[in-house]
C-alpha positions as CSV (number, residue, x, y, z in Angstrom):
1,X,102.4,70.4,43.6
2,X,99.8,69.7,46.3
3,X,100.6,65.5,47.0
4,X,97.6,63.9,49.3
5,X,96.4,60.6,50.4
6,X,93.3,60.4,48.2
7,X,90.7,57.1,48.6
8,X,89.7,55.0,45.6
9,X,92.0,57.3,43.3
10,X,92.6,54.8,40.3
11,X,89.6,56.9,39.2
12,X,90.4,59.2,37.0
13,X,91.1,58.1,34.3
14,X,88.1,59.1,33.1
15,X,87.2,61.2,30.0
16,X,84.2,62.4,29.9
17,X,81.7,64.9,29.5
18,X,79.6,65.5,26.2
19,X,82.7,65.9,24.3
20,X,82.8,62.4,22.1
21,X,86.5,60.6,21.1
22,X,88.8,62.8,20.7
23,X,91.1,61.8,17.6
24,X,93.7,64.2,19.4
25,X,94.6,67.5,16.5
26,X,94.2,70.6,19.0
27,X,95.5,73.2,19.1
28,X,96.9,75.0,22.1
29,X,99.6,73.2,23.0
30,X,101.8,73.3,25.9
31,X,104.7,71.9,24.0
32,X,107.9,69.9,25.9
33,X,106.0,68.9,29.1
34,X,106.5,65.9,30.8
35,X,104.0,64.5,33.3
36,X,105.7,63.7,36.8
37,X,105.0,59.1,35.5
38,X,108.2,58.4,38.3
39,X,105.9,54.7,39.4
40,X,108.8,53.8,41.4
41,X,108.7,57.0,44.1
42,X,111.6,56.2,45.5
43,X,113.7,59.6,48.3
44,X,116.9,59.1,47.8
45,X,118.9,61.2,50.4
46,X,122.6,62.2,50.0
47,X,125.5,60.4,51.2
48,X,127.5,58.0,51.4
49,X,125.3,55.6,51.8
50,X,121.8,56.7,50.3
51,X,118.5,56.1,51.9
52,X,115.1,55.6,49.7
53,X,111.7,54.5,51.1
54,X,110.3,52.2,48.5
55,X,106.9,53.3,47.1
56,X,106.4,51.2,45.0
57,X,103.7,48.4,45.7
58,X,102.5,45.5,47.1
59,X,102.1,41.5,49.3
60,X,101.3,37.9,49.4
61,X,99.2,37.0,53.1
62,X,102.6,36.7,55.1
63,X,100.0,35.3,57.9
64,X,99.2,32.2,55.5
65,X,102.7,31.2,55.5
66,X,105.5,30.9,58.6
67,X,108.0,33.4,58.0
68,X,111.5,31.8,57.1
69,X,113.5,30.4,59.5
70,X,115.6,33.3,61.5
71,X,113.4,35.9,60.4
72,X,113.0,38.9,62.5
73,X,109.9,40.5,63.5
74,X,110.2,44.1,62.1
75,X,110.2,42.6,58.1
76,X,107.9,38.8,59.2
77,X,105.0,40.0,58.6
78,X,106.1,42.8,55.1
79,X,107.6,39.9,53.6
80,X,104.6,40.2,50.6
81,X,105.9,44.5,49.9
82,X,108.0,44.5,46.2
83,X,111.4,46.7,46.8
84,X,111.3,48.8,43.3
85,X,114.5,51.3,42.9
86,X,115.7,53.2,40.6
87,X,119.1,53.0,38.2
88,X,120.0,56.9,39.8
89,X,119.8,54.6,43.2
90,X,121.9,52.2,42.3
91,X,125.1,53.6,40.3
92,X,127.5,51.4,40.9
93,X,125.2,49.1,38.5
94,X,125.0,51.8,35.9
95,X,125.4,50.3,32.3
96,X,125.7,47.0,33.0
97,X,123.3,44.7,30.2
98,X,119.5,44.6,32.3
99,X,120.0,40.5,31.3
100,X,123.5,40.7,33.9
101,X,121.7,42.2,37.1
102,X,121.5,39.2,39.6
103,X,120.1,39.2,43.1
104,X,120.8,37.0,46.0
105,X,120.8,36.7,49.8
106,X,122.6,35.1,52.4
107,X,121.4,32.6,55.0
108,X,122.7,29.0,56.4
109,X,123.6,28.0,53.0
110,X,125.8,31.0,51.9
111,X,125.0,32.5,48.7
112,X,121.7,31.3,47.5
113,X,119.9,33.0,44.4
114,X,116.6,34.9,44.8
115,X,114.3,36.3,41.8
116,X,115.7,40.2,40.6
117,X,113.4,42.0,37.7
118,X,115.3,45.4,35.2
119,X,111.9,47.3,33.4
120,X,113.5,50.0,31.5
121,X,111.6,52.9,30.5
122,X,112.1,56.5,28.6
123,X,110.6,59.7,27.7
124,X,108.0,58.7,24.9
125,X,105.5,60.8,23.1
126,X,101.6,60.8,24.4
127,X,100.5,60.3,20.2
128,X,103.2,57.4,20.3
129,X,102.5,55.9,23.8
130,X,98.4,55.7,22.6
131,X,98.8,55.2,18.4
132,X,101.8,54.1,18.3
133,X,103.0,56.6,16.2
134,X,102.7,60.7,15.1
135,X,103.8,63.4,18.2
136,X,102.2,65.9,19.4
137,X,105.3,67.7,21.8
138,X,104.8,66.1,25.1
139,X,106.7,63.0,26.4
140,X,105.9,61.2,30.0
141,X,108.2,58.8,31.3
142,X,107.0,54.7,30.4
143,X,108.3,51.1,30.8
144,X,109.5,50.6,27.7
145,X,108.2,47.2,25.7
146,X,109.3,46.5,22.4
147,X,105.6,44.4,21.3
148,X,103.8,47.2,22.6
149,X,103.6,51.4,21.7
150,X,105.5,52.6,24.1
151,X,108.7,50.8,22.2
152,X,112.0,49.6,23.2
153,X,114.9,51.8,24.8
154,X,117.0,53.5,22.5
155,X,119.9,52.9,25.7
156,X,119.8,49.1,26.3
157,X,121.7,49.4,29.5
158,X,120.4,50.0,32.8
159,X,120.4,53.2,33.1
160,X,118.9,56.2,35.5
161,X,115.7,55.9,34.9
162,X,115.3,52.6,34.6
163,X,113.7,50.1,37.8
164,X,115.5,47.3,39.3
165,X,112.3,45.4,41.3
166,X,112.3,42.4,43.7
167,X,110.5,40.9,46.6
168,X,111.1,41.7,50.7
169,X,110.5,37.9,51.1
170,X,113.4,37.0,49.4
171,X,116.0,38.6,51.7
172,X,118.0,37.3,54.5
173,X,121.0,37.8,56.7
174,X,123.8,40.0,56.4
175,X,126.5,38.0,54.6
176,X,129.7,37.1,56.6
177,X,133.0,39.6,55.1
178,X,134.7,36.2,54.0
179,X,131.8,34.6,52.8
180,X,132.5,33.1,49.7
181,X,130.9,34.7,46.5
182,X,128.9,33.5,43.9
183,X,129.7,31.0,41.1
184,X,129.0,33.2,38.2
185,X,129.3,36.5,39.3
186,X,132.1,39.2,38.8
187,X,133.3,40.3,42.2
188,X,132.7,44.1,41.3
189,X,130.5,45.7,41.2
190,X,128.6,44.6,44.3
191,X,126.1,45.9,45.8
192,X,124.0,45.2,49.6
193,X,120.6,46.7,49.9
194,X,119.1,46.7,54.1
195,X,116.0,46.8,54.4
196,X,114.3,47.6,57.7
197,X,110.2,48.8,58.6
198,X,110.1,52.6,59.4
199,X,107.6,51.8,61.9
200,X,109.2,49.2,64.4
201,X,112.4,50.7,63.4
202,X,115.7,48.6,63.0
203,X,116.5,48.1,66.3
204,X,113.7,44.8,64.9
205,X,115.7,43.5,62.8
206,X,117.0,44.3,59.2
207,X,116.9,41.8,56.3
208,X,119.9,41.9,53.6
209,X,120.2,41.1,49.7
210,X,123.0,41.8,47.5
211,X,122.9,42.4,43.3
212,X,125.7,40.8,41.4
213,X,126.8,41.3,37.8
214,X,126.9,37.6,36.0
215,X,130.0,36.4,34.6
216,X,128.2,33.7,33.9
217,X,125.2,34.1,31.1
218,X,123.8,30.5,31.9
219,X,122.6,32.4,35.8
220,X,119.1,33.4,35.6
221,X,118.2,36.5,36.9
222,X,114.6,35.1,37.9
223,X,116.3,32.3,39.7
224,X,113.0,30.1,38.1
225,X,110.7,31.9,39.8
226,X,107.2,33.5,38.4
227,X,105.8,35.0,40.7
228,X,102.9,36.4,38.0
229,X,100.8,35.4,35.2
230,X,99.9,36.9,32.8
231,X,97.5,35.4,29.7
232,X,97.0,38.0,27.0
233,X,93.8,36.9,24.4
234,X,92.4,39.6,22.3
235,X,88.9,38.7,20.8
236,X,88.6,41.8,18.6
237,X,89.7,45.2,18.0
238,X,88.5,46.1,20.9
239,X,87.9,43.3,23.0
240,X,89.6,40.7,25.3
241,X,89.7,38.4,27.7
242,X,93.4,38.8,29.3
243,X,94.6,37.5,33.2
244,X,96.6,38.4,35.6
245,X,97.2,35.0,38.4
246,X,99.2,35.3,42.0
247,X,99.5,32.3,44.8
248,X,97.0,34.9,45.6
249,X,95.0,36.2,43.8
250,X,93.1,36.7,40.5
251,X,91.5,38.9,38.3
252,X,90.3,39.8,34.9
253,X,89.9,43.0,31.9
254,X,87.1,42.3,29.0
255,X,88.3,45.0,27.4
256,X,91.2,47.4,28.1
257,X,89.3,50.0,30.6
258,X,87.1,47.3,31.4
259,X,87.7,45.1,35.0
260,X,85.4,42.7,35.5
261,X,86.4,39.8,38.2
262,X,89.0,39.6,41.4
263,X,89.1,36.4,43.1
264,X,91.5,35.7,45.9
265,X,92.6,32.6,47.0
266,X,91.8,30.8,49.7
267,X,94.1,28.0,52.1
268,X,94.7,25.3,49.3
269,X,95.6,28.0,46.6
270,X,92.1,27.6,44.8
271,X,90.7,30.6,43.3
272,X,87.6,32.2,45.5
273,X,83.9,33.2,44.5
274,X,84.2,36.4,42.3
275,X,83.8,39.4,44.8
276,X,84.4,42.1,41.9
277,X,81.1,43.5,39.8
278,X,83.3,46.7,38.0
279,X,85.6,48.7,38.9
280,X,83.5,51.8,37.0
281,X,84.5,54.8,37.1
282,X,81.2,56.9,35.8
283,X,80.7,61.2,35.7
284,X,78.0,61.1,38.7
285,X,75.3,58.7,40.0
286,X,73.3,57.4,37.3
287,X,75.2,59.7,34.9
288,X,75.6,56.6,32.1
289,X,77.8,59.2,29.1
290,X,81.1,58.1,29.8
291,X,81.7,54.8,31.7
292,X,84.9,52.4,31.6
293,X,82.9,50.2,28.7
294,X,82.8,53.6,26.9
295,X,86.7,54.0,27.4
296,X,87.0,50.7,26.6
297,X,84.2,50.9,23.1
298,X,86.6,54.7,21.9
299,X,89.6,54.6,19.5
300,X,93.1,53.6,22.4
301,X,96.2,51.3,22.6
302,X,98.3,49.6,24.7
303,X,101.7,51.3,25.6
304,X,103.3,48.6,27.5
305,X,101.9,44.7,28.9
306,X,105.3,43.1,31.1
307,X,104.9,39.6,32.1
308,X,108.3,39.1,34.3
309,X,108.8,37.2,37.3
310,X,108.7,40.0,39.5
311,X,106.2,42.1,38.2
312,X,103.3,41.9,35.3
313,X,103.1,45.9,33.9
314,X,100.3,46.4,31.9
315,X,99.3,50.8,30.8
316,X,96.5,51.7,28.4
317,X,95.6,55.0,26.8
318,X,92.2,56.1,25.3
319,X,89.9,57.0,27.4
320,X,87.3,58.9,24.8
321,X,87.6,62.8,24.6
322,X,90.0,61.7,27.7
323,X,92.2,60.8,25.2
324,X,95.3,61.3,26.4
325,X,94.1,59.7,29.5
326,X,95.7,56.6,31.5
327,X,96.0,53.7,33.5
328,X,98.7,52.0,34.2
329,X,98.5,48.6,36.7
330,X,101.3,47.3,38.1
331,X,100.8,43.4,39.0
332,X,102.6,42.2,42.3
333,X,102.6,38.9,44.0
334,X,100.1,40.2,46.9
335,X,100.0,43.5,45.7
336,X,98.1,45.2,42.6
337,X,99.3,49.3,42.4
338,X,96.8,51.3,40.0
339,X,98.7,54.7,38.5
340,X,95.8,57.0,36.6
341,X,97.2,60.2,34.8
342,X,94.1,62.2,34.3
343,X,94.3,63.7,30.7
344,X,90.9,65.4,29.5
345,X,88.8,69.0,29.2
346,X,87.5,70.5,31.8
347,X,84.9,68.7,33.2
348,X,82.2,68.6,36.3
349,X,82.4,65.8,38.8
350,X,83.8,61.8,38.4
351,X,83.4,58.5,40.4
352,X,85.4,56.0,40.8
353,X,84.6,53.2,42.6
354,X,85.0,49.4,42.8
355,X,81.8,47.6,42.5
356,X,81.1,44.6,43.9
357,X,79.0,41.2,43.2
358,X,76.2,39.6,44.7
359,X,79.0,36.8,45.9
360,X,80.1,39.6,47.8
361,X,77.3,39.9,50.1
362,X,78.4,38.8,54.4
363,X,82.0,41.1,53.5
364,X,82.2,44.0,56.4
365,X,83.4,46.7,54.6
366,X,85.2,49.6,56.8
367,X,87.2,52.5,55.4
368,X,89.0,55.6,57.0
369,X,85.0,57.4,56.7
370,X,83.6,54.4,58.4
371,X,86.6,52.4,60.7
372,X,83.7,50.6,62.7
373,X,82.5,48.6,59.2
374,X,78.9,47.8,57.5
375,X,78.1,45.0,56.6
376,X,78.1,43.9,53.0
377,X,74.4,43.4,52.1
378,X,72.2,44.7,49.6
379,X,70.3,46.8,52.3
380,X,71.7,51.1,52.5
381,X,74.1,52.0,55.3
382,X,75.3,55.9,56.0
383,X,78.7,56.1,55.3
384,X,79.5,59.6,54.2
385,X,82.8,61.5,55.1
386,X,85.8,63.6,53.5
387,X,88.1,62.2,50.6
388,X,88.6,58.3,51.6
389,X,92.3,57.1,53.1
390,X,91.8,53.9,53.1
391,X,89.6,51.3,52.6
392,X,88.8,47.4,53.4
393,X,86.6,44.6,52.0
394,X,86.4,41.5,54.5
395,X,85.3,38.1,55.2
396,X,85.4,34.5,54.7
397,X,85.6,35.6,50.5
398,X,89.4,37.0,51.9
399,X,90.5,40.7,52.1
400,X,91.5,43.8,50.5
401,X,92.9,46.0,51.8
402,X,93.2,49.4,49.8
403,X,95.0,53.2,50.2
404,X,95.2,55.7,48.3
405,X,97.1,58.7,47.5
406,X,96.4,61.8,44.8
407,X,99.5,64.8,44.0
408,X,97.9,67.5,41.5
409,X,98.2,71.2,41.4
410,X,94.7,72.1,41.0
411,X,93.7,74.4,44.3
412,X,90.4,74.0,46.8
413,X,89.6,70.2,45.2
414,X,85.9,68.9,46.5
415,X,86.0,64.6,47.1
416,X,84.1,63.4,48.8
417,X,83.0,59.4,49.8
418,X,81.1,57.4,47.8
419,X,79.9,54.2,49.0
420,X,76.1,53.0,48.5
421,X,75.0,49.5,49.2
422,X,72.1,48.5,47.6
423,X,70.6,45.1,46.0
424,X,67.4,47.7,43.9
425,X,69.6,51.7,43.8
426,X,67.7,54.9,43.1
427,X,69.8,55.3,40.3
428,X,70.7,53.6,36.5
429,X,73.8,51.6,36.4
430,X,75.8,52.5,34.1
431,X,77.9,49.4,33.4
432,X,78.4,45.0,34.6
433,X,75.0,44.1,36.9
434,X,71.7,46.5,38.0
435,X,72.7,45.9,42.1
436,X,75.2,48.7,44.0
437,X,76.9,46.0,46.6
438,X,79.3,47.7,48.7
439,X,80.4,50.3,46.3
440,X,83.2,52.5,47.3
441,X,84.9,55.0,46.3
442,X,86.0,58.3,45.8
443,X,83.9,61.1,44.8
444,X,85.4,64.5,43.2
445,X,82.5,66.9,43.3
446,X,83.9,70.0,42.5
447,X,84.8,70.0,38.8
448,X,88.6,69.4,37.5
449,X,90.1,71.9,35.3
450,X,92.1,71.0,32.0
451,X,94.5,68.4,32.3
452,X,94.9,67.6,28.8
453,X,98.5,68.5,28.1
454,X,97.6,69.8,23.8
455,X,96.3,73.2,26.2
456,X,97.9,76.0,26.9
457,X,97.1,76.5,29.8
458,X,96.5,73.0,31.9
459,X,96.4,71.5,35.7
460,X,98.1,67.8,36.6
461,X,96.0,64.7,38.4
462,X,97.6,62.0,39.2
463,X,96.0,59.0,41.3
464,X,97.2,56.3,42.5
465,X,95.9,53.6,44.7
466,X,97.5,50.2,46.3
467,X,95.2,47.6,46.4
468,X,96.2,44.3,49.2
469,X,94.9,40.9,49.1
470,X,94.5,38.7,51.3
471,X,93.4,34.9,51.7
472,X,91.1,34.9,54.7
473,X,89.2,37.3,57.2
474,X,91.3,39.4,59.0
475,X,90.4,41.7,62.2
476,X,90.5,44.9,62.4
477,X,94.3,45.4,64.0
478,X,95.3,43.5,61.4
479,X,93.8,45.8,58.9
480,X,95.4,48.7,60.9
481,X,98.8,47.6,61.0
482,X,98.4,46.8,56.9
483,X,97.3,50.0,56.8
484,X,99.8,52.2,58.5
485,X,102.3,49.1,57.0
486,X,101.3,50.4,52.9
487,X,101.4,54.3,53.8
488,X,105.2,53.4,55.2
489,X,106.9,51.2,53.0
490,X,109.9,49.5,53.8
491,X,113.5,52.1,54.1
492,X,116.6,50.6,52.4
493,X,119.6,51.6,51.9
494,X,121.9,51.0,49.1
495,X,125.8,51.1,49.9
496,X,128.5,49.1,47.0
497,X,131.6,47.0,48.7
């Protein structure tokens, strides 16, 4: 499996070319295949102390708030990052009820409760994830949700493939050895998490989190916090009015695949202007055979929709003839991580992009193909290059910094930068308004072979996009630092006490 950095690579959730909607019944099935749907991407090293890299996603704008007293420089600007650990990285906690795991930081007042979230995961047949019933013989690891197609985890305890999430900003100092334990927790198990910046090194200062098992059922794992608010309102069988709101941003879905709003909040906490026309997916410029609108209008379903104190999770399947193509969004306070699992017949090309709205005029776009930046103004600019590894838009309207990664076993995949800034573009627009303001992403031009798991000989392509939302305009040095941080997440050392 080849892994490489990709640009707005969430892209690939398409379902494609001239094929119509597929009901999922097809021969040539490769039964028993498991997709690598491991959202935590944690790396665990062997040894008494397991060191793992958290590859989860997100931050609020640390530069808009004063760091906590004593917050070391090495982590002060990374307080927005989430820490996501699989259960197999926390063996001392395995077997506990998820609701019995509580988290604390340590400071001058002693132990202080902080929010923690456990999301259960289990293997589910793709047809069940999409349709709520049936089987095709291919299972993937999915976030459990009793209210939607993923269903509940048959193992009700915290097990090896479940995930535990918390925020770096809530970490504290290392506890004194003789410090009294928090009231209402058991003395064992007890786990210490040490957080270090892999760029600046531990010498710049570590932060620490402690995990316990509660004895008092009144203890709240959320610690009274709620960093992401999900409001889901179905309108018809295939349209909705769904919003995700945090202290940093607001985004909205009008249908399963149709994301049509993005507001970065200002210093007062008020939502700014809507800078997003559409999060678009098409085959090629002017080719409207398939788009996010046709994906949403066709058959499909919601696998998971979770609203927790640390993060919200939304996972949907069904993109026309990409019957089991799946897009999974994970929303944190300042970051949105979007992963697309492409499962479709062979397609000739594809573009996934963020097409901005007219309210984004005046912002500066920069990327790995345009490091010096160009102004979003509806006038064409020459921006071209190979596959994008990062992009940023910044201005008084706010800042969005995005990095991309793709895992695939497809050889010789050719991907190029896509960028169009035109009030009156040459090509027909397939969705949203009639303009392309700073529309940017990656264009796979070499074609993509079979990725549908029902085919006897298929390949794999999974793309992930991490977007960091920051208030106000950021200078190039800040953007460069944040890009490096997104590509090098906090390192966590796990120690059972």
